[in-house]
N, C-alpha and C positions, 0 to 999 in steps of 0.2 A: 504494500500500500504506500502511496506517495502522499506525505503530509507537508511537503516543502512549501514555502511561501511563494506568493505570486502577486502580480498586479493586475490580473484580469478583472473584467467587469462581473456584475452579478449574473446568476443563471438567466439565460434567455428563454423565450417561449418557442424557439424553433423546433424543428423535428428531432434534433439531437442525434446521438450515435445510434446506428442501426446495423444489424447483421444481415440485412436483406441482400441477396445476391452473393453472399460469402459461403465458401465451402468450409464449414467448421470442422469437417473431418480431416482437413489439412492442418497438421500441427503448426506450421509456420503461420498460416492465416489465423488460426485460433489464438496463437500466442500474441500476434500483433493486435488482434481484437481485444484480448485481455489487457494488454498494455494501454490501449486507448481507454478502456473502462477505468483503469487505475489512475489515469492522468487527471489529477484534481486541480489543475491550473485555474480553471474557471470557477471552481467551487470554493477554493480556499479563502479568497478575499471576503466573501459574504459570511463564511464560517467564522472568520476573525471578528467580523462585526457582531455576530451573535455572541461570541465569547466576551466582547466588550460590554454588550448589554447585560450579560450575566453578572459581571463584576460590578457594573454600575448599580444594578439592583441590590446586590449584597451590600455595597457601601452605603446606599440610601437607607436600607433597613438598619444597619449598625448605627448610622448617624441619628436616625429617629429614636432608636433605643437609648442612645447616649443622651440625647436631649431630655427624654423622659426620666432617665436616671438622675440627671442633674436637677430637674424640677422636684423630684421626690426628695433628694438630698437637701435641697434648699428649703423645702417645706418643713422637714424635721428640724433643721437648724433654726428656722424661724420660731418654731414652737419652744425649743430649748431657751432661746434668747428671751422670748415672751415670759416663760416661767421664771427665768433669772430676774426679770424686771418685775415679778410678782403681779403680772396681769391675770385677770380672771379668765378661766376657760381657755388656756393657751392652746389646747389640742382641738379647738372647735374652729370650723371654717367661718371666719368673721367678716368677710367682705364678698361682693359679687364674684370676683375673680376666683377666689379660693373655693367658693360654693360651686361655681360652674365646673371647676377642676375636680372637685370631690364627686360631683354627679357623674361626669364622664369616666372618672376612675372606677366608680362603682359599677357602671355598665360593663366595662371591660372585665372587672373582677368576677361579676356574677356569670359572665359568659365563659370565663377561662378556668375558674376554680373547680367545677364539678368533674367527677371522674367515674366512668363506668368500666370496670375491668373485673374479670374473674379472680378473686383473691386466693382461691385454692389451686389454681393452675400454675404449674412451675414454668410453663413454656410461653404462655400468652400473658403479656402485660400491655394494656392499653394506656397510653399516657393521659394526663388530664386534658380537658377540652382545649385549654389554651395552648399547650404544647402540641396537641394533635392538629389544631388549626394552623399553627406555624409550620408543622411538618407537611401537612397537605398543601399548604400554600407554596412551600418550597418545591414539592413534587410537581404541582401544577405549573409553576414557573419554568421548571426544567423541561417538562413535556411540551409546554408552549413553545419554548425556544427550539426544541428538537423538531417540531413539525411546522414551524413558521416558515412559509415560502421555500419549501424544500422539494417541491414537485418538479424536479429536473427531468426534462423529456428524454426519451430514448433509453438506450441500454444502461445509462448511468443513473437511472431512477433509484435503484436500490443502493448503489454506491454512494449517492449523495446523502441518503438517510444514514447509512453506516458511518460515513466520515463525520457527519454532524454529531452523531452519538459519540464518536471517538474524541472529537474536540471537547465536547461537554464533559466527558469522563476525565480527561487530563486537567481541564480547567478547574474542576472541583478539588483537585489534590491539595493545593495550598490551604483552602478552607478547611478541609478534613484535618490537616495537621494543626492549624491554628486553634481548632476546637478541642484538641486533645491535650494541649500543654498544661502542665501544672501552673506555670507562670504565664497566665493567659492574657494576651493583649486585648482580645475581644471582651473577656470577662471584666477587665479593668474599666473599659469604656462603658459597657452596658450595666455594670454593677452586679455581675453574676460570677460566682466562683466556678472553678474548673469542673468540679464534680457535677454541678447542675447543668453544665454545657455538655457533659458526657453523653446525655441522651441525644442531643443534636449531632454530636460526633458519630454516634452509632447509626443514626438515621441517614446522615450524609453518606456514610459508607454503604448503606443499603441502596441508596439512590445511585451511587457510583456503580454498584454491582448491576443495577438495572440498566443503566446507560451502556455499560460494557457488554452486557448481554445483547442489547439491541444492536450495538456496533457489530458484534460477530454474527448475529442472526441475519441481519440485513445483507451483509456482504456474502454470506454463504448462500442465501436465497438467490441473490443476483447472479453469482457465478454459476450456480447450478442451473438457473433458468436458461443461460446461454451456452451451457455445455463446456465451460472452461474451468470448472472446479478442480478437476483432476490435474490440470496444468498448474494451477495456482498452488495446489498442495505439493506438487513435485518440484516446483522451481522457486518457491518463496518461503523463507524461514519464518515469516510472520504468522503462518498458521500454527506450527507447534509452539512457538514462543507465546503467541496470543492465548492458546489453550492453557499453557502452564500459568500464565498470568491470571487468567480467569479462575483456575482451580485454587490458586493461592488466595485470591480475593474472596472467593466463596468460603474458604476455610476461615479466613480472618473474620468474616461477618458471622458465620455460623458459630465459631468458638467464642464469640463475644456475647452470645445470648446468656441471659441471667442464670439459667440452671447450670450451664457448663462453666460460666465465669465464677460462680459461687462454690463449685465443687472443691476447688483448690486455688486459693488466691496466688500462691507462689507459682504453681504451674501455669496459670493463666498469664501472668506477667512475662515469664520466661519465654513461653511459646509464642506469645503475641509479638514480642520484639524480634525473635528469630524469624517468624513468618513474615513480618513486615520487611525485614532486610531482604529476604528471598523474593518478596513481591517487587521491591525496588529493582533488584537485579533483573528479574524477568521483564519488567516494564522497559528497561533500557535496551534489552536485547530485542524486544518486540518493536519498538519504534525504530524506523530506518535511520541510519547514521546521518542522512542528509536532512532529516526533519528536526533541525535544531530549534525551530520555533516551538514545537511540542514539548521539547525537553526543558524549556524555560520553566514551565509549571512544576515539573518534577524537581528541578533544582531549587525553586522557591520553597517547595514543601520540605526538602531536605534541609535547607537553610533554617527554616522556622523550627524544625525538629532539633537540630544541633544547638540552636540558640537556647531553646528551652532546657535541653540537657545540660549545657554548659552553665546556665544560670542556676539550675538545681544543684549541680556539682559544686559550684562556688559557695552557694548557701550552705550546703551540707558540710563542706570543708570548714567553713567558719564556725558553724554550730558545734562541730565535733573536734575543733582544734584542742579543746579541753573537754573531753567526753564527760557526760553526766553519769550519775550513779543512781540506780534504781533500787527501791525496797519493795518487796512483794508481801501482800497481806491476803490470806485466804478468807473469803467471806461466804456466808450462806448462799445457796443457789448456784454453786459452781462458778463463782465470780472471784476474780483477783483484782485487788485494788493496788495499782502500781503508782508509786510516787517517785518522780525523777527530779533530782536536783541538778539543774543544768547551769553551767557557768556562763553560757553564751545566750541561750534562749531565755530572756528575762521579761519579754512582753508579748502579749497575744490578745486577741479579741474573743469575747464570749462566743462559743459555738465553733471555734476553729478546731482543726485537727492536725495531727502530724503523722508521719510515717515512722513508727517506732521499731527499732532494732535492738534486741538484747542478744548479743552473740552467744552467750552461754546457752540459749535455748533455740538457736537457729542462726548459723553464720550466713550473712548476706541476705537474710530474710527481713524485710520491712513491712509492717502491717499498719493500715490506717487505724487511728485511735483518736476519738474525740477528747479534747482536754476538758475535764470536769471541774477545773479550778480556774481562778482568775489570778493575775499577777499579785494582787494585794492579799491573797489568802494562802493558807498552807505554806507559809514561809517562802513564797515565790516558787514553790515546787510545781511541776506539771503533774497533775493527778489524772489517772485513767482508771476506768472501771471496765474490765474486760470479761466478757462471758466466755467460758471455755467451750469450744466446739471440738476441734481436732487440730492436730499439727501444732503450730506455734502457741496458740492460746491455751491448749491443753497442757503443753509442756510448762508454760508459765505457772499454771495452777498447781501442777505437781511440784514445781520448784518452790512455790510459796508454801505449800502444805508441808514439805519435807525440810525446808531449810530456813524459813524466815520466822513465822510465828504460829502460835496455836490458833485453831479455828475459833471464831468469835463466840459461838454458842454451843459448841459441841465438846468442849474440854472441861476439865475439873476447875481450871482457873481461866476466867474470861475477862479480858479488859476491853473496854470500848475504844481505847486509844492505845494499842500495843506499840511496842518499840522494837522493830525488827533489828536483828543483829547483822545479818549478811546483806551486803550491797553488791549489785551487779552492774557491770559496764553497760551503759545505754547510749545508743546513737540516735540522733533526732534529725529528721528531714522535714522542714516546715517552719512555722505553721502555715496552713492553707485554709481556705474556705471563709465562712462567715460573711455571706453576701446579703444577709437579711437586714431589714431596717432596724434602727435603734429603738428597741422596745421601751426605753425610758421616755421616748418622745410621744407616747400615746396617753390618752386619758385613763384607759383601762387595758391591762395586759392579761391574757389568758395563756398559761403555759401548760401543755398537755404532753404526757409521755407514757410509753409502755415499756416496762422493764428497764433495760440498760439504755433506752432512749433518753433517760433522765440525764445522761451525761451531756446532752445538748442544751436542755432547758435549765439545768442547775446553774451553770455559770452565768446565764442571762439573769437569773434571780440574784445571784451573789453580786454581779456587777451593778445592778440597780440598787441593791442595798448599800454597797460601798459608795456609789456616787451620791445617793440621797443623803448620806451623812455629811456631805461637804457642799452641796448645792441644791437649789430648788429645782424640782423637776415637774413637768406637766402631769406626771403619773399620779393618780389618786388611789386606784384599786388594782390588786393583783390576785388572780385566781390560779392556783397551782394544783394540777390534777395529775396524779401518778398512779398507774395501774401496775400491780405486781401480783404474783401468783401465791405468795406466802408472806405472812406478816414479818417473818425473820428478815426478809430482803430489805425492809425499811432501814435496817441498821447500816446499809451502805452509805447513806447520806444524812443520818439523823442529826448529827452534830451540826452539819452545815445548815440544815433547815431550821434548827432551833436558833442558831446565831442570826440567820436572816430575819426571822420573826421578830427578835428583839430589836434589831437595828431599824427595821422599817416601822415598827410600832413607835419608836422614839421620835421619828420624824413625821408621824401622822399619816403614813401610807398604809392602807388596809390590805392585809395579806390573808387570804383564806386558802388553807392547804387541805386538799381532799386526797386521801390515800385509799384507793379502791383495790381490794384484794379479790382476785378472780382467777378461776382456773381456765378461762377461755384463752387458748393459745393464739387466737387471731388478734387479740388486743395486747398481748404481751409477747411471749416467745414460747414455742413448744419446748417442753422439758421432759426428760426421761422419767422423772420421779413423780409424775402427776398422781395424786392420790385422792380418794374420796374420804370424807371425814365424818359425815353425819352430824354436823354442828347445828347450832340453833340460828344460823344466819337466815335472813329473809331470802328464800330461794326464788322469789318472784324477780329479784334483781339479777339472777343468773347463778351459774354454778360457783362453788366456793371451796377454797382450801384454807381459808384464813384461820380456822380454829384448830388446825392440826397442831397438837402439842400445847395449846394454850392452857389447858386445864391440868397439864401434867404437874404434879407436885412430888418433890422428893420426900419420902416418908421418914428419912433418917432425922432424928431430933437434933443431931449435932451440926446440921447444915445451917450456916449463918451467912448473912449477906451484909457486908459493910456498904452503906449507902449514904451519900451526902444528905444533909438535912433537907435540902431543896427537893431531892428525889423522894424522900420519905413522906413528904407532905404535898405531893402533887395535887391531890384532890382539893385541898383547901386553897392552894396557890392558884389553881386554874380559875377559880371564881374571882380572884383579885387581879390577875394579869396573865396574859398569854405569852409573856416574854421571859418566863423563868428560865434561867440558864444554869448549867452545872459548872461549878468551879473546878471540880476534879472528876475524872471519869468514874462511872459506877463500876464496881468490881464485885464479881460474884465468885465466891471461893468456898471450898469445903474446909471446915475446921480452921478458919482464918481469924486471928484476933483482930478486933477493930474497935474503934472508939464509939462508933455508932452502929448499933445492931438492930435489926428488925426481925420479924418473924420470917419463916422460910417462904420464899417466893421464887417461882420458876423464872428462868431468864426471859422467856417470852412474855410472862405477865409483867415483868419489870419493863420490858420494851414497850408493851402496850400502854403502860402507865405514862411513860415519857411521851409517847406519841399523842396520848389524849390531852396532854397539857398545851399543845399548840396546833393540833390538826384534827380532822374528822376522819375516823377510820371506818370504812363502809365495806360491806360484803357485796360482791357483784360488780357488773360493769356500770360506769357512770352514765348519767343521762346528759350527753353532750348538748343536746338541743336546749334542755332546761337551763343548764349552766350558761350557755351563750345568751339566751333570752334574758335571764336575770341580770347578767352583766351589762347588756345593751340597754335595758330599761333604766339602769342607774347611771349610764355613761353620760358625760357632759362634753364629749369629744370623740375622736376616732378611737376605735378599739383595735388592738393588735393581738393576733393569735399565732402562737408557735406550737407546732406539734412534731414529735419525733417518735417513730415506732414502726411496727410492721405495716404492710400494705393495707390491711383491713382497717387499721386505726386511721391511717392517713386518708383513705378514701372516705371513711365515715365523717371525719372532721371537714374535709373538703366539701362534700355534698351538703352537710348541715350548715356550714357558713354561707354557702351560696343560697340555700333555701331560705334561711332566716333573713339574710340581707334582702332578698327579693320580697319576702312577705312584709317586711318593714317598709318597703318602698324606698329604699336608699337610693336606687338608681332612677327613681321617678320624680325627684325633686321635692319630696315630702319634708325634707329637713331632718330625717332620721340620720343618725351618725353612721359613718361607714365602718367597714371591717377589713383590716389587712390580714392576710394569712401567709404564713411561711411554713412549708412542710419539709422535713428531713426524713430520710429513710435509712433502713439498715443496709440496703443492697449497694454494691459497688460495681 
């Protein structure tokens, strides 16, 4: 195939190339006719114009998204300045311009938030409406360019279509790479982190597969129609190299599907890089040496890829010039709490994540982990809560159980704040992510999480509490909803929650914490030790494991529990204040002397007592709609909602937010306050 540049005019409406009167059984005649079909001198200038239109369209979309991102940023900054000036209702649209902007924003949100997807299917994941509309628009744009004014007459009819598809295939390559980088230029402009652009990266790859398939299919049909296919196969290396390129591209797309991607993160990363390099080699062999114009797009993609890798390498080298040290704590529910003291990574934003490598448990293996702390908490340590599945996370859990500390509630001596002895070398790549809006700039913020999804919403809460202690914020109310499968799991973050309650109470921000204990894996995570318990919970709210072990009491009379005075009088203190804090950790010990002794109480009962002092502990799934309606009824400005959890939870919150916003007439100019939603998922 000839993709060399030329200066000829656009395709004409003449009769075009024809095989009439030719003896196609003559090899020489057939070869000359094939060469005439492959001659794209008249086709290429118009194809270049189409490629220009493609990139103009991409640039326009990025520009518009950048403008919208700037306006959103400016709006939030204006609210923070208004709150600092102590103006009333700083998160409310106070003038015709902001009101009109809020109405238009609500229209877009209500159309883009909903999601319809099978949550139990491992293979089929349908993106939310907004992402789906963007993907379908992109696909329609590409297909429009593919078929626009391409009816070239004569024997080059199919060749023209095939070459147009070829040009569109290579033209998308730089965009594909730009959407894949960790240090993402597009993400910086439009206000989206790289992991949220990954879905677009995968769909661009699928569209590339489609256009590459059209390229090959059109040409094969055309060559076969005129009886020159056998000559093309025997004389042109483009056929075998093109087939190899297509197979590698098919594998890259197929192996990036969620079920295969999540089977083994380490294997996915390694094979994806190797397959990508093989794909590049095949592309270079497929494109004729004289088609330098086509190779420009490949070189641009390689340049963007290398730039991202070099920047990541530089950041990683800086972060690990003085490697951090990690301590591991085994927690109930097969969870490891990892605390990393890094000398270089000293600041990050709430909701950001890093790629964590602990060579002791996997040389060269880096895994994404959300930072559950903020720079001003935990002595500036990066804290992670990792659920053990298999591989790296399983080895970390085993290491924590064997070499760091005793399990929190399963040993004879349990401390809520243990002091691990062994520290492990930890390497950090990042931080990355956190493209959400500033949740301190809303009137009301609702934070929802399932299981370890709390690692995303917890630092948002801690950041708000820290900032509220030093400045006035527009925020008046916070609702914190956490779904777990067992009450024991609350110990993961109990101290952090209790500290946040006290801090926010002092500055007049209302914080309502709802901990819902449910056995429904679609709202938390599937666990191997799911049990039925036959408790007295309200079964109308859903299945429950919350009472497992709650009533267990040790019958030995010599069991004594040293508890601080504050802990021993939680029932009385709760009536006075919801901000009771513990000066020293509660310690449950067998035959342990103590200055303050109470009657024998099980560890779970003590945990429930602490939780009852500042939160509402409920059996079953939460009523998201009721929570949202109540918050919006009391809101005096825009409400922000953040959710992190499995697909079922995210889908439920998406659809509920869109439905409630529509029912309140937010997009109809009724004056009802708007709702902003940010969703994070477990999947990578």
